C-alpha positions as CSV (number, residue, x, y, z in Angstrom):
1,M,200.7,-53.8,4.2
2,A,201.3,-49.8,5.3
3,S,202.2,-49.6,1.1
4,V,198.5,-51.4,0.7
5,L,196.7,-49.3,2.2
6,R,198.5,-46.0,1.1
7,L,197.5,-47.7,-2.6
8,R,193.9,-48.1,-1.8
9,K,193.6,-44.7,0.2
10,L,195.2,-43.3,-3.5
11,Y,192.6,-45.9,-5.9
12,Y,189.8,-44.8,-3.6
13,V,189.6,-42.0,-1.7
14,N,192.5,-38.8,-2.7
15,P,191.8,-36.4,-5.1
16,V,194.3,-36.3,-8.3
17,K,195.8,-32.3,-8.8
18,N,195.2,-30.7,-11.8
19,S,197.7,-29.1,-13.2
20,S,194.7,-25.9,-14.7
21,M,192.0,-25.8,-11.7
22,G,194.1,-26.8,-8.6
23,I,191.6,-30.1,-7.6
24,Q,189.4,-32.4,-9.6
25,T,186.9,-35.0,-8.4
26,I,187.4,-38.4,-8.8
27,D,185.4,-39.6,-11.4
28,D,187.4,-36.2,-13.8
29,A,190.5,-38.5,-12.8
30,H,189.0,-41.6,-14.0
31,K,188.0,-39.8,-17.3
32,S,191.6,-39.3,-18.2
33,E,193.5,-41.8,-16.5
34,D,192.7,-45.5,-16.4
35,K,192.9,-47.0,-13.1
36,P,195.3,-49.7,-13.9
37,N,197.7,-47.1,-14.9
38,V,197.5,-45.4,-11.8
39,V,198.3,-48.6,-10.0
40,V,201.4,-49.3,-12.1
41,A,202.7,-45.8,-11.6
42,Y,202.5,-46.1,-8.1
43,V,203.6,-49.4,-7.7
44,K,207.1,-48.5,-10.0
45,K,207.1,-45.2,-7.7
46,M,207.6,-47.2,-5.0
47,L,209.9,-49.9,-6.2
48,Q,212.0,-47.3,-7.1
49,K,212.2,-44.8,-4.0
50,K,213.3,-48.9,-1.9
51,Q,216.1,-49.2,-4.9
52,D,217.5,-45.7,-4.1
53,K,217.5,-46.1,-0.6
54,D,219.2,-49.3,-0.5
55,R,222.3,-48.0,-2.7
56,K,222.0,-45.1,-0.8
57,K,222.7,-47.4,2.0
58,K,225.3,-49.5,0.3
59,R,227.5,-45.8,-0.9
60,N,227.2,-44.8,3.2
61,K,228.5,-48.1,4.2
62,N,231.4,-48.1,1.5
63,I,233.0,-44.3,2.8
64,N,232.4,-45.2,6.1
65,K,234.4,-48.4,5.5
66,G,236.8,-46.2,3.8
67,Q,237.2,-43.6,6.6
68,S,237.6,-46.6,9.1
69,R,240.9,-47.5,6.9
70,E,242.1,-43.9,6.3
71,W,242.0,-43.1,9.9
72,K,243.2,-46.5,11.0
73,C,246.6,-45.7,11.5
74,L,246.2,-42.4,13.7
75,D,244.0,-44.2,15.9
76,N,246.2,-46.3,16.8
77,C,248.8,-43.8,17.8
78,C,246.0,-42.0,19.8
79,W,245.4,-45.0,21.3
80,I,249.3,-45.7,22.1
81,I,249.4,-42.2,23.5
82,G,246.7,-43.3,26.0
83,Y,248.4,-46.1,27.2
84,M,251.5,-44.2,28.0
85,C,249.4,-41.6,29.5
86,T,247.4,-43.8,31.8
87,F,251.1,-46.4,32.5
88,W,252.6,-42.3,34.0
89,W,249.7,-41.7,35.4
90,L,249.9,-44.8,37.6
91,M,253.6,-44.5,38.2
92,F,253.0,-41.6,39.3
93,F,250.9,-42.6,41.8
94,V,252.7,-45.6,42.8
95,Y,256.1,-43.3,43.1
96,H,254.1,-40.2,45.3
97,Y,251.9,-42.6,47.5
98,L,253.1,-45.8,48.3
99,P,255.4,-46.3,51.7
100,L,259.1,-46.0,51.0
101,T,259.6,-48.7,52.2
102,L,257.2,-52.0,52.2
103,P,257.1,-55.1,54.3
104,G,260.0,-57.7,53.3
105,F,262.3,-54.5,52.0
106,P,265.2,-52.8,54.0
107,A,264.8,-49.0,54.8
108,I,267.6,-47.5,52.9
109,D,268.7,-44.5,54.7
110,S,270.4,-41.7,52.9
111,P,273.9,-40.7,52.3
112,G,272.6,-37.4,54.9
113,A,270.6,-39.7,57.0
114,V,274.2,-41.5,58.1
115,L,276.4,-38.9,57.7
116,K,274.6,-37.2,59.9
117,R,274.6,-39.9,62.7
118,D,277.9,-40.2,62.2
119,G,278.5,-36.5,63.8
120,V,279.3,-34.9,60.3
121,S,278.2,-31.4,59.9
122,G,278.2,-28.7,57.1
123,L,281.3,-26.5,56.9
124,H,281.9,-25.0,53.3
125,P,279.1,-23.1,51.8
126,V,278.3,-24.7,48.5
127,V,277.2,-23.3,45.4
128,L,275.3,-25.2,42.3
129,V,275.0,-24.6,38.9
130,P,272.7,-26.3,36.7
131,G,273.7,-27.9,33.3
132,I,271.9,-27.0,29.6
133,V,268.3,-27.0,29.0
134,T,267.7,-28.4,33.4
135,G,267.0,-25.3,34.8
136,G,263.9,-23.1,34.8
137,L,263.0,-20.3,32.1
138,E,260.1,-17.6,32.8
139,L,258.4,-15.1,30.9
140,W,258.7,-11.3,31.6
141,D,257.6,-10.1,28.1
142,G,255.9,-11.7,25.1
143,K,253.8,-11.0,22.3
144,P,250.3,-10.9,22.4
145,C,249.8,-14.7,22.2
146,A,251.4,-15.3,25.2
147,K,249.2,-13.2,27.0
148,G,248.2,-14.5,30.7
149,L,252.0,-16.1,31.1
150,F,253.5,-13.3,32.6
151,R,256.3,-15.1,35.1
152,K,255.1,-18.4,34.1
153,R,257.6,-20.9,33.2
154,L,258.0,-21.2,29.5
155,W,260.8,-24.3,30.5
156,G,260.9,-26.8,33.0
157,G,257.5,-27.1,35.2
158,S,253.8,-28.9,33.8
159,F,254.9,-27.7,30.0
160,T,250.8,-27.3,29.3
161,E,251.5,-24.3,27.5
162,T,253.4,-26.6,25.3
163,L,250.0,-28.3,24.2
164,K,248.2,-25.5,24.3
165,R,249.7,-23.1,22.2
166,P,253.3,-24.6,20.7
167,L,254.0,-22.3,18.1
168,C,253.7,-19.1,20.2
169,W,255.7,-21.5,22.6
170,L,258.8,-22.1,20.2
171,E,258.6,-18.6,18.9
172,H,259.3,-17.6,22.5
173,L,261.6,-19.9,23.3
174,S,263.9,-19.1,20.2
175,L,266.8,-16.2,19.9
176,D,267.0,-13.9,17.8
177,N,269.5,-15.6,14.8
178,E,271.7,-11.9,14.3
179,T,272.6,-11.4,17.8
180,G,271.8,-14.4,19.9
181,L,269.7,-12.4,22.3
182,D,266.0,-11.6,22.8
183,P,263.9,-11.2,19.8
184,P,261.9,-8.0,19.7
185,G,259.2,-7.9,22.2
186,I,260.2,-11.0,23.6
187,R,261.9,-11.5,27.5
188,I,262.8,-14.7,28.7
189,R,264.5,-14.8,31.7
190,P,265.9,-17.8,34.4
191,V,264.0,-19.0,37.8
192,E,266.0,-17.7,40.6
193,G,266.5,-19.8,43.3
194,L,266.7,-23.5,44.2
195,V,263.4,-24.1,42.7
196,A,265.5,-23.0,39.4
197,A,266.5,-26.4,38.9
198,D,265.7,-29.3,41.6
199,Y,263.2,-30.6,39.8
200,F,263.1,-30.4,35.9
201,T,259.3,-31.5,35.6
202,Q,257.2,-33.0,38.0
203,G,258.6,-36.0,39.7
204,Y,261.6,-35.8,37.4
205,F,264.4,-34.5,39.9
206,V,267.7,-32.9,38.9
207,W,269.0,-31.0,41.7
208,A,266.4,-32.0,44.3
209,V,268.0,-35.2,46.1
210,L,271.6,-33.6,46.4
211,I,269.4,-30.6,48.3
212,E,268.0,-33.0,50.4
213,N,270.6,-34.2,51.6
214,L,272.7,-30.8,52.3
215,A,269.4,-29.9,54.0
216,K,270.4,-32.9,56.5
217,I,273.9,-31.9,57.4
218,G,272.7,-28.2,58.2
219,Y,272.6,-26.7,54.7
220,D,270.0,-24.0,53.5
221,G,269.3,-20.4,52.2
222,K,272.4,-19.1,54.2
223,N,275.0,-21.7,52.5
224,L,273.6,-23.4,50.0
225,H,272.9,-21.3,46.7
226,M,271.9,-22.1,43.0
227,A,273.6,-20.2,40.1
228,A,271.0,-19.9,38.0
229,Y,271.5,-18.6,34.6
230,D,269.9,-19.0,31.2
231,W,271.6,-21.4,29.7
232,R,270.6,-20.9,26.0
233,I,272.8,-18.1,25.3
234,A,276.4,-17.5,25.2
235,F,278.4,-17.7,28.2
236,Q,279.8,-13.8,28.3
237,N,276.4,-12.9,27.5
238,T,274.9,-14.1,30.3
239,E,276.8,-11.3,31.8
240,V,276.1,-8.5,29.1
241,R,272.2,-9.3,29.6
242,D,271.8,-10.2,33.2
243,R,275.4,-9.7,34.8
244,A,275.0,-12.9,35.7
245,L,278.8,-13.8,35.8
246,S,279.2,-10.2,38.5
247,R,275.7,-11.5,40.6
248,L,277.5,-14.9,41.5
249,K,280.6,-13.1,42.4
250,S,279.5,-11.7,44.1
251,K,277.3,-14.3,46.0
252,I,280.6,-16.6,46.3
253,E,282.2,-13.5,48.3
254,V,278.7,-13.0,50.5
255,M,278.7,-16.8,51.3
256,Y,282.6,-16.5,52.0
257,E,282.4,-14.2,54.2
258,T,279.4,-15.1,56.1
259,N,279.9,-18.2,56.8
260,G,283.3,-17.8,59.0
261,G,285.5,-17.5,56.2
262,N,285.6,-20.7,54.9
263,K,285.7,-21.3,51.0
264,V,283.2,-22.0,48.7
265,V,282.5,-25.7,46.8
266,V,281.5,-25.2,43.3
267,V,279.2,-28.5,42.0
268,P,278.8,-27.6,38.4
269,H,277.0,-30.2,36.1
270,S,277.3,-30.6,32.6
271,M,277.2,-27.6,30.6
272,G,277.6,-26.0,33.9
273,V,281.4,-27.1,33.9
274,L,281.9,-25.4,31.0
275,Y,280.4,-22.5,32.0
276,F,282.0,-22.1,35.7
277,L,285.6,-22.4,34.0
278,H,284.2,-19.3,31.7
279,F,283.6,-18.2,34.6
280,M,287.1,-18.3,36.8
281,K,288.9,-16.9,33.8
282,W,286.3,-13.6,33.5
283,V,286.6,-13.2,37.7
284,E,290.5,-12.5,37.2
285,A,290.5,-10.8,34.1
286,P,290.1,-6.9,33.9
287,P,287.4,-5.1,32.8
288,P,285.7,-4.5,30.9
289,M,285.7,-7.9,29.1
290,G,286.3,-9.7,33.1
291,G,285.3,-9.5,36.7
292,G,288.6,-7.6,37.7
293,G,289.2,-10.4,40.6
294,G,292.5,-10.7,40.0
295,L,295.3,-13.4,39.5
296,G,294.1,-14.4,43.3
297,W,290.5,-14.4,43.3
298,C,289.6,-18.3,42.7
299,A,292.9,-19.3,45.7
300,K,290.9,-17.2,48.0
301,Y,287.3,-18.2,48.0
302,I,287.4,-21.5,46.0
303,K,288.3,-24.9,48.3
304,A,287.2,-27.1,45.8
305,I,285.0,-27.9,42.3
306,M,283.1,-31.0,41.7
307,N,281.9,-31.6,38.2
308,I,279.7,-33.8,37.8
309,G,279.0,-35.3,34.5
310,S,282.3,-33.3,33.5
311,T,281.8,-32.4,29.7
312,F,285.2,-30.6,29.2
313,L,286.3,-31.8,26.1
314,G,282.6,-31.5,24.0
315,T,280.7,-34.3,22.8
316,P,279.6,-36.0,19.3
317,K,275.7,-35.6,20.4
318,A,276.3,-31.7,20.2
319,V,276.9,-32.5,16.1
320,S,274.1,-34.6,15.7
321,K,271.8,-32.4,17.4
322,I,272.5,-29.3,15.0
323,L,272.8,-31.6,12.2
324,S,269.8,-33.2,12.3
325,A,268.4,-32.3,15.7
326,E,268.6,-36.0,16.8
327,D,270.5,-38.3,19.0
328,R,269.9,-42.0,19.5
329,H,266.1,-41.2,21.5
330,I,265.3,-39.2,19.3
331,A,266.1,-41.5,16.4
332,L,264.8,-44.2,18.2
333,L,261.5,-42.2,18.8
334,R,261.0,-41.3,15.2
335,A,261.0,-45.1,14.2
336,M,258.8,-45.3,16.4
337,T,256.3,-42.9,16.1
338,P,256.9,-41.7,12.6
339,G,253.6,-39.7,12.6
340,F,255.0,-36.8,14.5
341,L,258.2,-36.7,13.9
342,K,258.2,-37.4,10.2
343,S,257.0,-34.1,8.5
344,E,255.7,-36.2,5.5
345,I,253.0,-38.3,7.7
346,L,251.2,-36.2,9.6
347,G,252.9,-33.2,8.7
348,F,253.8,-31.8,11.9
349,Q,257.5,-31.2,11.1
350,T,258.1,-31.7,15.2
351,L,262.0,-32.0,14.2
352,E,262.4,-29.1,11.8
353,H,260.4,-27.0,14.8
354,M,263.3,-28.6,17.0
355,L,266.2,-28.1,14.9
356,R,265.5,-23.9,13.9
357,V,264.5,-23.5,17.6
358,S,267.7,-25.0,18.6
359,R,270.3,-23.3,15.9
360,T,269.5,-20.6,18.2
361,W,271.1,-21.2,20.9
362,D,274.1,-20.8,21.4
363,S,275.3,-23.4,24.3
364,T,274.9,-25.7,21.9
365,A,278.3,-24.9,19.9
366,S,279.8,-25.1,23.7
367,L,279.5,-28.6,23.6
368,L,281.1,-29.6,20.0
369,P,283.7,-31.6,20.4
370,K,287.1,-30.0,21.2
371,G,291.1,-30.9,20.7
372,G,289.9,-32.1,17.2
373,E,291.9,-35.2,15.8
374,T,294.3,-34.9,18.6
375,I,291.7,-36.2,21.1
376,W,289.1,-37.5,18.8
377,G,291.0,-39.2,16.0
378,D,291.4,-39.0,12.4
379,L,289.7,-40.6,9.5
380,D,292.2,-44.0,10.4
381,W,292.8,-43.6,14.3
382,S,291.0,-42.7,17.7
383,P,292.0,-43.0,21.0
384,E,289.4,-45.5,21.4
385,D,290.0,-47.8,18.8
386,V,291.2,-50.5,21.1
387,Q,288.3,-50.5,23.2
388,N,285.8,-53.4,23.6
389,C,282.0,-52.5,22.8
390,D,280.5,-55.1,24.8
391,L,280.7,-53.3,28.4
392,E,279.5,-55.7,30.7
393,K,282.6,-58.4,29.5
394,V,284.9,-55.5,30.4
395,D,286.2,-55.9,34.4
396,T,285.1,-52.7,35.2
397,H,283.8,-53.7,38.7
398,S,287.1,-53.0,40.6
399,F,288.6,-49.8,40.1
400,R,292.3,-48.9,39.0
401,N,295.2,-46.7,40.0
402,E,297.2,-45.0,37.9
403,N,299.7,-47.9,37.8
404,D,297.6,-50.3,36.0
405,S,297.0,-47.7,33.0
406,N,299.5,-50.6,31.3
407,D,298.5,-54.1,32.7
408,S,298.2,-56.7,29.5
409,E,295.1,-57.7,31.3
410,I,292.9,-54.9,31.0
411,K,294.4,-54.4,26.5
412,K,293.3,-57.8,26.8
413,G,290.4,-56.9,28.2
414,L,289.9,-53.7,25.9
415,Q,291.2,-55.5,22.7
416,E,288.7,-55.4,19.4
417,K,288.0,-57.6,17.0
418,E,287.8,-56.0,14.7
419,A,289.2,-52.3,13.8
420,V,286.3,-49.3,14.2
421,H,287.0,-46.0,12.9
422,Y,285.5,-44.0,15.7
423,G,287.3,-41.1,14.4
424,R,285.0,-40.4,11.6
425,M,282.5,-38.6,13.4
426,I,279.6,-38.1,10.9
427,S,280.1,-40.9,8.3
428,F,277.2,-40.5,5.1
429,G,276.9,-44.3,4.5
430,K,278.3,-47.9,5.9
431,E,280.6,-47.5,3.4
432,A,281.8,-44.5,4.0
433,A,282.4,-45.6,7.8
434,T,284.3,-48.7,6.7
435,R,286.6,-48.4,4.0
436,P,290.1,-47.6,3.8
437,S,290.8,-43.6,3.4
438,S,292.3,-43.0,0.7
439,E,288.6,-44.7,-0.9
440,L,287.2,-41.7,-0.3
441,S,286.3,-38.8,-1.3
442,T,287.6,-35.7,0.0
443,L,286.4,-32.1,-0.3
444,Y,288.1,-29.0,1.8
445,S,287.2,-26.5,3.1
446,E,287.2,-24.1,0.3
447,E,284.9,-26.3,-1.4
448,L,282.8,-26.9,1.3
449,M,282.2,-23.2,1.4
450,D,281.5,-22.9,-1.8
451,S,279.1,-26.0,-2.0
452,G,276.5,-24.1,0.4
453,S,276.3,-20.5,-1.3
454,S,275.1,-22.2,-4.9
455,N,272.7,-20.7,-6.9
456,D,270.6,-23.5,-8.0
457,S,267.3,-23.0,-5.8
458,S,265.1,-26.0,-7.1
459,F,265.6,-27.4,-3.5
460,S,264.0,-24.0,-1.6
461,C,260.6,-24.1,0.2
462,S,258.8,-21.1,0.0
463,D,258.1,-21.7,4.0
464,G,261.7,-21.7,4.9
465,W,261.5,-24.0,8.0
466,T,265.3,-24.9,8.2
467,E,268.1,-23.3,6.7
468,Y,268.1,-26.6,4.9
469,D,265.8,-25.6,2.4
470,E,267.9,-22.6,1.4
471,M,270.5,-25.6,0.1
472,S,270.3,-27.1,-3.4
473,R,269.9,-30.2,-4.1
474,E,273.5,-30.0,-5.7
475,S,275.1,-28.3,-2.4
476,L,273.7,-31.0,-0.3
477,R,274.8,-34.0,-2.8
478,K,278.2,-32.4,-2.5
479,V,278.4,-32.2,1.1
480,S,277.1,-35.8,1.7
481,E,278.2,-38.3,-0.8
482,N,280.8,-41.2,0.1
483,K,282.0,-38.7,2.5
484,A,283.2,-38.8,6.4
485,Y,284.1,-36.3,8.3
486,T,286.5,-36.0,11.5
487,A,286.0,-33.5,14.1
488,K,288.2,-31.3,12.5
489,T,286.4,-31.1,9.1
490,V,283.0,-31.9,11.1
491,F,282.6,-27.8,11.8
492,D,283.3,-26.9,8.0
493,L,280.2,-29.4,7.4
494,L,278.5,-27.7,10.1
495,R,279.3,-23.9,8.2
496,V,277.6,-25.2,5.3
497,V,274.7,-26.4,6.8
498,A,274.2,-24.2,9.7
499,P,276.1,-20.6,8.9
500,K,274.4,-18.7,10.6
501,M,274.8,-20.4,14.1
502,M,278.0,-20.9,13.2
503,Q,279.1,-17.3,12.5
504,R,278.1,-16.6,16.2
505,M,279.9,-19.7,17.2
506,D,282.9,-18.1,15.8
507,S,282.6,-15.4,17.6
508,H,281.9,-16.7,21.4
509,F,283.6,-20.7,21.6
510,S,286.6,-22.0,20.1
511,H,287.2,-25.8,20.3
512,G,291.5,-26.1,19.1
513,I,294.5,-26.5,20.8
514,A,296.7,-23.6,21.9
515,E,300.4,-23.8,20.9
516,D,301.2,-21.1,23.0
517,L,299.1,-20.4,26.0
518,D,300.5,-16.9,26.7
519,D,299.8,-15.4,23.3
520,P,298.1,-12.0,23.7
521,K,294.8,-13.9,22.0
522,Y,293.9,-16.0,24.4
523,A,292.9,-13.0,26.7
524,H,289.5,-13.2,25.2
525,Y,286.5,-15.1,26.1
526,K,286.1,-17.0,23.5
527,Y,288.8,-19.5,24.3
528,W,287.9,-19.0,28.2
529,S,285.5,-22.8,28.5
530,N,287.9,-24.3,26.2
531,P,290.2,-26.2,28.9
532,L,292.7,-26.6,26.4
533,E,293.1,-23.4,25.3
534,T,293.2,-21.8,28.7
535,K,295.3,-22.2,31.8
536,L,293.6,-22.8,35.4
537,P,293.8,-20.2,37.9
538,D,296.9,-19.2,40.3
539,A,295.0,-21.2,43.3
540,P,297.6,-24.3,44.1
541,D,294.9,-25.6,46.9
542,M,291.8,-25.9,45.0
543,E,291.2,-29.2,44.2
544,I,288.9,-29.9,40.8
545,Y,287.6,-33.6,40.8
546,C,286.4,-34.9,37.5
547,L,282.6,-37.1,38.5
548,Y,280.9,-38.9,36.1
549,G,279.1,-42.5,35.3
550,V,280.7,-45.1,33.3
551,G,279.4,-48.5,32.1
552,I,276.3,-47.1,29.9
553,P,277.2,-47.2,25.9
554,T,277.5,-43.6,24.9
555,E,277.3,-42.6,21.0
556,R,280.4,-42.0,19.6
557,S,280.1,-41.4,15.9
558,Y,277.1,-41.4,13.3
559,I,276.3,-42.8,10.2
560,Y,273.8,-40.5,8.2
561,D,271.4,-41.3,5.5
562,S,270.7,-38.6,3.2
563,S,267.7,-38.6,1.0
564,Y,267.6,-35.0,-0.1
565,D,264.1,-35.3,-2.5
566,K,261.7,-34.2,-0.1
567,C,260.5,-30.3,0.3
568,K,260.1,-29.4,3.9
569,S,262.4,-32.0,5.6
570,I,266.0,-32.5,7.3
571,P,267.6,-33.9,4.4
572,F,270.1,-35.6,6.5
573,R,269.0,-38.7,9.6
574,I,270.7,-41.4,11.2
575,D,270.5,-44.4,9.7
576,L,268.7,-46.4,12.1
577,S,268.9,-49.5,9.4
578,V,273.0,-50.2,9.4
579,D,274.6,-52.5,12.2
580,G,277.5,-54.1,12.7
581,E,278.4,-57.8,13.2
582,G,280.2,-59.4,16.3
583,S,281.4,-56.6,18.9
584,G,278.5,-55.0,18.3
585,C,279.7,-51.4,18.5
586,L,277.6,-50.7,15.8
587,R,274.1,-50.6,16.5
588,S,271.1,-48.6,14.7
589,G,273.6,-46.4,12.2
590,M,275.6,-45.5,15.5
591,Y,278.5,-46.0,17.0
592,F,279.2,-46.4,21.1
593,V,281.8,-46.2,23.5
594,D,282.1,-46.6,27.0
595,G,280.1,-43.2,29.3
596,D,277.4,-41.8,30.5
597,D,274.6,-42.0,27.8
598,C,275.9,-38.6,27.1
599,V,279.4,-38.2,27.1
600,P,282.3,-40.2,26.6
601,V,285.0,-40.7,29.2
602,V,287.2,-39.6,26.9
603,S,285.8,-35.7,27.7
604,S,284.6,-36.4,30.9
605,G,288.0,-37.5,32.1
606,F,291.0,-37.1,30.5
607,M,291.4,-33.4,31.9
608,C,291.6,-34.5,35.7
609,A,293.6,-37.8,34.0
610,K,296.3,-36.5,32.0
611,G,295.7,-32.4,30.7
612,W,295.4,-31.2,34.6
613,R,297.2,-34.0,36.4
614,N,300.4,-32.3,38.1
615,K,301.7,-29.1,37.0
616,T,301.4,-28.6,33.4
617,R,301.2,-25.5,31.1
618,F,297.3,-26.3,31.5
619,N,297.7,-26.6,35.4
620,P,300.7,-24.3,36.0
621,S,300.4,-24.4,40.0
622,G,299.3,-28.2,40.0
623,S,296.3,-27.7,41.1
624,P,295.2,-31.4,42.4
625,T,292.9,-33.5,40.2
626,Y,290.6,-36.4,41.2
627,V,289.3,-38.9,38.4
628,R,285.9,-40.3,40.7
629,E,284.1,-42.9,38.3
630,Y,280.6,-44.3,39.4
631,R,279.9,-47.9,38.0
632,H,275.8,-47.7,36.5
633,K,273.6,-50.1,37.7
634,A,270.5,-49.8,36.6
635,P,267.7,-50.1,39.3
636,A,266.2,-53.6,40.2
637,S,262.4,-53.1,40.1
638,L,260.1,-49.6,40.1
639,L,259.7,-49.5,43.5
640,E,263.8,-48.1,43.5
641,G,262.5,-44.8,40.9
642,R,265.5,-43.9,39.1
643,G,267.8,-46.2,40.9
644,I,270.5,-45.1,43.4
645,E,273.5,-46.2,41.5
646,S,272.6,-44.9,38.6
647,S,274.9,-43.4,36.9
648,A,273.3,-42.2,33.7
649,H,274.1,-38.1,32.4
650,V,271.2,-36.8,34.6
651,D,270.3,-40.2,36.9
652,I,273.7,-39.4,38.7
653,M,272.4,-36.7,40.2
654,G,270.5,-39.6,42.6
655,N,273.6,-41.6,43.1
656,A,274.1,-42.4,47.0
657,K,277.8,-42.6,46.4
658,L,278.2,-39.4,44.5
659,I,276.2,-37.7,47.0
660,E,278.6,-38.6,50.0
661,D,281.6,-37.6,47.9
662,I,279.9,-34.2,47.6
663,L,278.8,-34.3,51.3
664,R,282.5,-35.1,52.7
665,V,283.9,-32.6,50.8
666,A,281.8,-29.6,51.7
667,A,282.4,-30.9,55.5
668,G,286.3,-30.3,54.8
669,A,287.6,-33.4,53.9
670,T,289.8,-33.4,51.1
671,G,290.1,-35.7,47.5
672,A,293.2,-37.8,49.5
673,E,291.1,-38.7,52.7
674,I,288.1,-39.4,50.2
675,G,289.6,-42.4,48.7
676,G,291.8,-40.5,45.9
677,D,291.4,-42.0,42.3
678,R,288.4,-44.1,41.7
679,I,288.7,-45.5,38.0
680,Y,286.8,-47.9,36.7
681,S,287.0,-47.2,33.1
682,D,290.1,-47.6,30.6
683,I,290.2,-43.6,31.0
684,L,294.0,-44.2,31.7
685,T,294.4,-46.2,28.6
686,L,293.0,-43.7,26.3
687,S,294.3,-41.0,27.7
688,E,297.8,-42.7,27.1
689,R,296.9,-43.2,24.0
690,I,296.3,-39.0,23.3
691,N,299.5,-37.1,22.0
692,L,299.1,-33.8,23.6
693,K,301.8,-31.4,24.6
694,L,301.7,-31.0,28.1
């Protein structure tokens, strides 16, 4: 109807424009053009407009449909993240606001409350030594991008700055790639006090539960101390830069004097056990390299060292972290959310950034496997070759003593159906992990180093995210094609792919076995954190405990897939598509053994079970050692939080039995009085299979 009215108005009323005069009357228009022609032209024009409008609408619809398909993957990722965040906040609310006990559920007293009722009270001062990544770090000086963050936590706490300015955050957490210390214009320092590592982030405890239980039997600031240090840098550099070792020495001496001359109980966790091992050699060594305390310092001031989640002989996980910034959890996360961890999908380059930053942290090198093929095995042998991969089928619910190590029933339970070469710590392809060693191609150290210095730059990338971008395709092919690396040869591999980090490592750490501990070279600080290249202090009454979890499948060796055809990506990735048969040792490209989810039992328990047991060349004064294992039991419900019987590497800090053992020793009990050894795993059998000169 509207079109008809517009046509009528045009035909009978509207004037027609003239190019020369501006306006003409209708009569003049009739002279120049017939009315039927005007009507036909107008109708055609209206139809053309309608067709153009329909075509435009259809085109926009197709564009929107294409955009919907294009962003469908990202939308799904956003929804997943939204669901995860919502679930986390819901669990956070339930954990903090529900009552501690619900009707029908019995109240569970903490170990500290039980011991307090029994009349137990604190006697010996306690020093806590945190491990890697669990201690908070704060900013004291930074670049312009970090404005407003003075003395704010950049590590630990809320991590809100990670989302606000991620590249700035990574820049400040990185260390100088040449010196291993602060980059120019940046100063990051450890948070001081008990708050340094009580919680890693809100709601995720580390030392908080143990601190609370110690408080119940009388501990507070005068007899409880957190020995915070910058866990990123080499142990000796914590003294060079922060005087951390000197301050720890003074603190222990003051706590000894102000607590009635009672010796100190030291409780290190994870990498902290290596840090304190370094400290004990430093404090006895003469200046300027050492603290000048003399040979009797540890015997005078230290009652016991209760090592939690001990990493004395390192962990294979450190190798995969340096090689590809992965472990089991990150590799599985990469498979589930590829957009955030695969640079070729959304371009986030998350793993590349993680690898670049972590390779500036010298502390990672302290966790590399120690003892070489003697401890970890070679291409054809390893101490765990007889281990049963299905931990649930092994009887580990009753503990054993030293006389049970050769029991035939235990051997039967540990017998493996099919030989597994755990000694091949890194294998490129499943065939390299399983085929006879005679069929594997070998590359000697000199050849490996030559392969890393190739002039072929066909793989190089202009941005240079990681050191891989400086390697040629031919170099990558040489180090990976049909190759398997043991705990000895893997260091040659790492020197090729991470040359700067390994160069710094050679200055601060050593990972071998000493032939003669009286050799003057072992007076250097690079050997002090390796229990196989140093002696324990002359302290016959100082007790040493190895306290760790068992019953959790723990990474022991890896199968890698090498696809080095993409620029700006890490060429080596754990091959999640590889699975074994029958026994279940091989799952998702990783071989598993018994441990605490991070550290295999051979690393956690060997020194206390054999290396330091009685008088050996590593323990010349015969300091008593105890192995105390904690069988893992996952929480039965969400109401239990992370559980009071969990023995995972960090969750063990809330294990009720572990806390009770620490509190009893701090109250004056000896290792024999709390029950001596408590062993569930096959650590005694594994120790007997290791042929180490004692």
